[in-house]
N, C-alpha and C positions, 0 to 999 in steps of 0.2 A: 712145408709147403703147400701139395696138394691137397692135404687135408682139409684143409680153410674151404675147399670150394664142395665136401660133401658134408662137411659138419651143418648141423639143424642153425640157423641164424637164429639169431634172438629178435623174435617177429616184433615187442614191443618198439623197435627200433624199424620195423618197414612200413610202408605206408597201406593201409588195407585197402584193399577196394571196396567200393559202393555197390549198392543193387541201383545199376544203371535203367534197368529193363531190357536188356540184350537177349534174356534168354525168357522172356517171360510168356513168346509165343511154341515153346518147343513143347512143354508138356501136351500129351493128348496127340502129338504129331507122327506119322507114321517116318523112321526114318529113309533118308532117299537112298537109293539102289546105284550105288557108286563104289565100283570098286579100289578097294584100298592094297596097297603091298604093305608085305605085313615082317618082321625082324625074323620070324620062321619059314620064309621061301613061301609063305604060301601068298594066296591073295584072297580077301578077304571084301565079301558084301556085309555090310550088317544083317539090312533089309531081311536078307534069306536065312539067318540065323533062327532056329526055333527055341523057345523058352526063355530064360530070364538071361540078359548080357549085361554087365557094367562097363561103360568105358569111359575112363577120366582121361580128359581135356584141360593139355598144359601146352604153355607155351614155345617153350623150349628146353632141353637138357642141355649144362656148358661141358667141360671136358676140365680133366684137372689141370691140364696142361696149358688153357687158352683161358684167358679173362672172359670174363660176362661183357657183352656189349655196353658202351657208356651209358653211364647213368640209369642201368638195370634195377639197380636196389631201388631208386626212387619211384620207379613205374609200379601204381597199387598192384600188387597181385602177380608180379612178373616173378620175383623169386622164389624157388623152395621145388623147384622140379623133381631136382635129384632128392629129397626127402620125401616129396609125394609117392614116386615110384616105389620107393625105398618101405614109405608105410602101405603099402599096396601090397607089397611082396611078403610082408611079414603077417597081412591079414590074410593071404590068399587061399588059405586052406580055411579059415572059417568062414570067407565069403562064400567058396563052397558048399560047405553043410549048411548053410542057409540058404540052398538053392539055385546059387547062382550057375549058368552053365557055362560063361565062357567071361573073360577079364581082359581088355584091352586098355593100352594106352593109347592117344593119338596126338599127333602134332603136324606143325605143317612143314617139318623137318625131313629130307631125305632120308632114306630109307638106310642109306650105309652109315648116316651121321646115329640114327636110332640103334643100329644092331651094335654100333660100339659100347652104347650107353647099357644097352639089355644085357650085354654079356658082362660089361665090367662090372654092374649090380646084380649080376645073378638072378634076372627075373623071369621066373616060372611062367610069365604070360607075353605074348608078343605086344610089340607096339605097332602101331600101323600109322603111315605115312599118308598125310594132304597134300604132301608136295603142291599139286598142282589149283588147291585151294578148290578141286569140285565140289566135294561133300559140303565144305564151308560155305561158300557159294549158295549148292542148294538147299538148307538147312538154313541160311540165314546165321549162323554161330557170330556170336562176336569176337571182335578180332581189335589189334592195335597194331600200331606201327612204330617200327626202332630200328637205327641202323639199316636204313634199304630193306626191313624184313617185315613181312607181314604178318602174325603172329596172332594165334588163338587165343581169346583170354581163358581164365581156369574153369572149366563146367566139367559138372560128373554126372551121366546120364544113367538110369536105369532102363531098360529096353526090354520088354515082354511081347514075345513073337515078332520084332521089329518095327513096335509101339512103344513113345517115350512116354514110359508109367512115371518116373519123377526126374526130376530136373532139382541136382544143388548148384547154386548160383546164385552170389559170389561162392568162392571156396577160399576159407582164411581161417586158420593157418593152414598151408597146403598138407601137412603131414599130418593134421588131424581128420582129412577126408575119409579116409580107409574108415577109421573110427567111426564118422559118422554114418558111412554106408552101412557098418554092421549093423549101430544102433538103429538105424529107419529100417531095415532088414528085419529084426530081433521084435521092434514093435508089430510088424506085419504078421510074422511068424506067433505072436501072443496072440494075435485076431485071429487066428484061423486056430486054434486051438479047439477040442471040444469044450462046450460048456462059457468058453470067453462071449463078452457081449458084443 
């Protein structure tokens, strides 16, 4: 029974999110200096990390022994956080080979909840908690509310020296997001090769 919580859903039966313009203001912005608790026990300030960083932002990971919030599958873009995390896990080495110095997941869940997911899914990268919504408010990340929770809409940022270089939004289906980031990085790598136009 627990496997049904980890399986990739039939995305044709899940409502896809539409681009509501909620992330349009982010490209080119410098990420706010906000310390975030990480599942590896460190505190991370994304603004202070040099090089290229990918941050995939997701609503919440569920747990195999607990149901999702009521109506979860009917919220466009809400379902699929575990498949998204697993896809980034599978593409981790490839992302590193394409010049990504750090990879993080980010949600508004607390670190204890995130740590359970990171360990259960064997993630080779930390998850960051914006449980107090400080970074969310500072950057005006798009959010939605359900079951008394304020959750982030799914988006992915590519940072270069703390500045937002690329925004993926909306993200759907979630398990394709890592491959989309890889494809975008490959195009950039091809453009940087000698002799390319």
